[in-house]
MOPAC internal coordinates of N, CA, C and O (Angstrom, degrees):
PM7 1SCF
backbone

  N    0.0000 0     0.00 0     0.00 0    0    0    0
  C    1.4667 1     0.00 0     0.00 0    1    0    0
  C    1.5365 1   109.77 1     0.00 0    2    1    0
  O    1.2310 1   120.55 1   135.84 1    3    2    1
  N    1.3287 1   116.55 1   -44.16 1    3    2    1
  C    1.4621 1   119.83 1   179.90 1    5    3    2
  C    1.5244 1   110.32 1   -61.22 1    6    5    3
  O    1.2310 1   121.24 1   135.52 1    7    6    5
  N    1.3393 1   115.23 1   -44.48 1    7    6    5
  C    1.4626 1   119.74 1  -179.06 1    9    7    6
  C    1.5263 1   110.03 1   -59.78 1   10    9    7
  O    1.2310 1   120.79 1   136.33 1   11   10    9
  N    1.3392 1   116.09 1   -43.67 1   11   10    9
  C    1.4643 1   119.85 1  -177.76 1   13   11   10
  C    1.5223 1   111.55 1   -64.46 1   14   13   11
  O    1.2310 1   120.09 1   137.28 1   15   14   13
  N    1.3096 1   117.44 1   -42.72 1   15   14   13
  C    1.4635 1   119.20 1  -178.75 1   17   15   14
  C    1.5287 1   110.59 1   -68.46 1   18   17   15
  O    1.2310 1   120.27 1   142.47 1   19   18   17
  N    1.3399 1   117.09 1   -37.53 1   19   18   17
  C    1.4679 1   119.82 1   176.71 1   21   19   18
  C    1.5234 1   109.97 1   -63.05 1   22   21   19
  O    1.2310 1   121.09 1   135.25 1   23   22   21
  N    1.3234 1   115.53 1   -44.75 1   23   22   21
  C    1.4618 1   121.94 1  -179.45 1   25   23   22
  C    1.5230 1   109.87 1   -60.67 1   26   25   23
  O    1.2310 1   120.94 1   135.67 1   27   26   25
  N    1.3254 1   115.81 1   -44.33 1   27   26   25
  C    1.4662 1   121.16 1  -179.77 1   29   27   26
  C    1.5224 1   110.38 1   -64.21 1   30   29   27
  O    1.2310 1   120.97 1   137.21 1   31   30   29
  N    1.3354 1   115.76 1   -42.79 1   31   30   29
  C    1.4670 1   120.29 1  -179.87 1   33   31   30
  C    1.5257 1   110.34 1   -60.78 1   34   33   31
  O    1.2310 1   120.61 1   135.90 1   35   34   33
  N    1.3247 1   116.43 1   -44.10 1   35   34   33
  C    1.4619 1   120.14 1   179.40 1   37   35   34
  C    1.5198 1   110.51 1   -63.35 1   38   37   35
  O    1.2310 1   120.29 1   138.75 1   39   38   37
  N    1.3286 1   117.04 1   -41.25 1   39   38   37
  C    1.4596 1   120.37 1   179.12 1   41   39   38
  C    1.5167 1   110.88 1   -62.82 1   42   41   39
  O    1.2310 1   120.50 1   137.38 1   43   42   41
  N    1.3174 1   116.64 1   -42.62 1   43   42   41
  C    1.4729 1   120.49 1   179.90 1   45   43   42
  C    1.5260 1   109.77 1   -63.40 1   46   45   43
  O    1.2310 1   120.24 1   138.71 1   47   46   45
  N    1.3398 1   117.15 1   -41.29 1   47   46   45
  C    1.4671 1   119.99 1   179.34 1   49   47   46
  C    1.5212 1   110.47 1   -64.34 1   50   49   47
  O    1.2310 1   120.41 1   136.66 1   51   50   49
  N    1.3383 1   116.81 1   -43.34 1   51   50   49
  C    1.4644 1   120.58 1   178.29 1   53   51   50
  C    1.5189 1   110.31 1   -61.24 1   54   53   51
  O    1.2310 1   121.04 1   136.35 1   55   54   53
  N    1.3315 1   115.62 1   -43.65 1   55   54   53
  C    1.4648 1   120.56 1  -179.61 1   57   55   54
  C    1.5266 1   110.32 1   -62.57 1   58   57   55
  O    1.2310 1   120.68 1   138.17 1   59   58   57
  N    1.3389 1   116.31 1   -41.83 1   59   58   57
  C    1.4712 1   120.55 1   179.02 1   61   59   58
  C    1.5189 1   110.20 1   -61.70 1   62   61   59
  O    1.2310 1   120.50 1   135.85 1   63   62   61
  N    1.3436 1   116.65 1   -44.15 1   63   62   61
  C    1.4694 1   120.22 1   179.52 1   65   63   62
  C    1.5218 1   110.11 1   -60.00 1   66   65   63
  O    1.2310 1   120.62 1   134.11 1   67   66   65
  N    1.3375 1   116.42 1   -45.89 1   67   66   65
  C    1.4617 1   120.21 1  -179.87 1   69   67   66
  C    1.5205 1   110.13 1   -63.37 1   70   69   67
  O    1.2310 1   120.70 1   137.45 1   71   70   69
  N    1.3212 1   116.26 1   -42.55 1   71   70   69
  C    1.4689 1   120.89 1  -178.96 1   73   71   70
  C    1.5258 1   109.64 1   -62.31 1   74   73   71
  O    1.2310 1   120.50 1   135.53 1   75   74   73
  N    1.3405 1   116.65 1   -44.47 1   75   74   73
  C    1.4690 1   121.10 1   179.65 1   77   75   74
  C    1.5237 1   110.98 1   -60.27 1   78   77   75
  O    1.2310 1   120.02 1   133.62 1   79   78   77
  N    1.3277 1   117.57 1   -46.38 1   79   78   77
  C    1.4613 1   119.10 1  -178.70 1   81   79   78
  C    1.5240 1   110.28 1   -69.04 1   82   81   79
  O    1.2310 1   119.78 1   146.19 1   83   82   81
  N    1.3269 1   118.02 1   -33.81 1   83   82   81
  C    1.4599 1   120.62 1   176.28 1   85   83   82
  C    1.5253 1   109.67 1   -64.84 1   86   85   83
  O    1.2310 1   120.49 1   137.91 1   87   86   85
  N    1.3249 1   116.67 1   -42.09 1   87   86   85
  C    1.4606 1   120.94 1   179.64 1   89   87   86
  C    1.5276 1   110.06 1   -62.81 1   90   89   87
  O    1.2310 1   120.21 1   138.12 1   91   90   89
  N    1.3355 1   117.21 1   -41.88 1   91   90   89
  C    1.4655 1   120.77 1   178.79 1   93   91   90
  C    1.5189 1   109.98 1   -61.11 1   94   93   91
  O    1.2310 1   120.76 1   133.70 1   95   94   93
  N    1.3232 1   116.15 1   -46.30 1   95   94   93
  C    1.4644 1   120.34 1   179.26 1   97   95   94
  C    1.5178 1   110.77 1   -61.99 1   98   97   95
  O    1.2310 1   120.54 1   138.35 1   99   98   97
  N    1.3157 1   116.57 1   -41.65 1   99   98   97
  C    1.4591 1   121.28 1  -179.44 1  101   99   98
  C    1.5254 1   110.44 1   -64.36 1  102  101   99
  O    1.2310 1   120.43 1   136.31 1  103  102  101
  N    1.3405 1   116.77 1   -43.69 1  103  102  101
  C    1.4629 1   120.94 1   178.73 1  105  103  102
  C    1.5239 1   110.22 1   -61.88 1  106  105  103
  O    1.2310 1   120.14 1   136.69 1  107  106  105
  N    1.3332 1   117.33 1   -43.31 1  107  106  105
  C    1.4594 1   121.19 1   179.07 1  109  107  106
  C    1.5216 1   109.89 1   -61.64 1  110  109  107
  O    1.2310 1   120.39 1   137.11 1  111  110  109
  N    1.3286 1   116.85 1   -42.89 1  111  110  109
  C    1.4655 1   121.13 1   179.85 1  113  111  110
  C    1.5248 1   109.48 1   -63.10 1  114  113  111
  O    1.2310 1   120.21 1   138.50 1  115  114  113
  N    1.3231 1   117.20 1   -41.50 1  115  114  113
  C    1.4690 1   120.69 1   179.31 1  117  115  114
  C    1.5185 1   110.44 1   -62.63 1  118  117  115
  O    1.2310 1   120.57 1   138.09 1  119  118  117
  N    1.3289 1   116.51 1   -41.91 1  119  118  117
  C    1.4642 1   120.85 1   179.44 1  121  119  118
  C    1.5309 1   109.55 1   -62.52 1  122  121  119
  O    1.2310 1   120.73 1   135.83 1  123  122  121
  N    1.3378 1   116.21 1   -44.17 1  123  122  121
  C    1.4670 1   119.94 1   179.83 1  125  123  122
  C    1.5273 1   110.36 1   -61.41 1  126  125  123
  O    1.2310 1   120.41 1   138.33 1  127  126  125
  N    1.3295 1   116.81 1   -41.67 1  127  126  125
  C    1.4675 1   120.65 1  -179.21 1  129  127  126
  C    1.5300 1   109.91 1   -66.17 1  130  129  127
  O    1.2310 1   120.65 1   140.87 1  131  130  129
  N    1.3303 1   116.36 1   -39.13 1  131  130  129
  C    1.4650 1   119.72 1  -179.68 1  133  131  130
  C    1.5249 1   110.35 1   -64.04 1  134  133  131
  O    1.2310 1   120.41 1   139.55 1  135  134  133
  N    1.3392 1   116.83 1   -40.45 1  135  134  133
  C    1.4649 1   120.57 1  -179.55 1  137  135  134
  C    1.5229 1   108.45 1   -71.13 1  138  137  135
  O    1.2310 1   120.10 1   180.00 1  139  138  137

C-alpha cells in the first residue's frame, strides 16, 4: 500500500510538472498569436 501511494504521488507530481510546462507553452503560443 505504501509503495502504491508513493508511486501515485510521484506520478501526480510528474503530471503536474508536465501540465505546468504545457500551460506555459500554450500561454506563450497564445501571446504570439495575439501579437
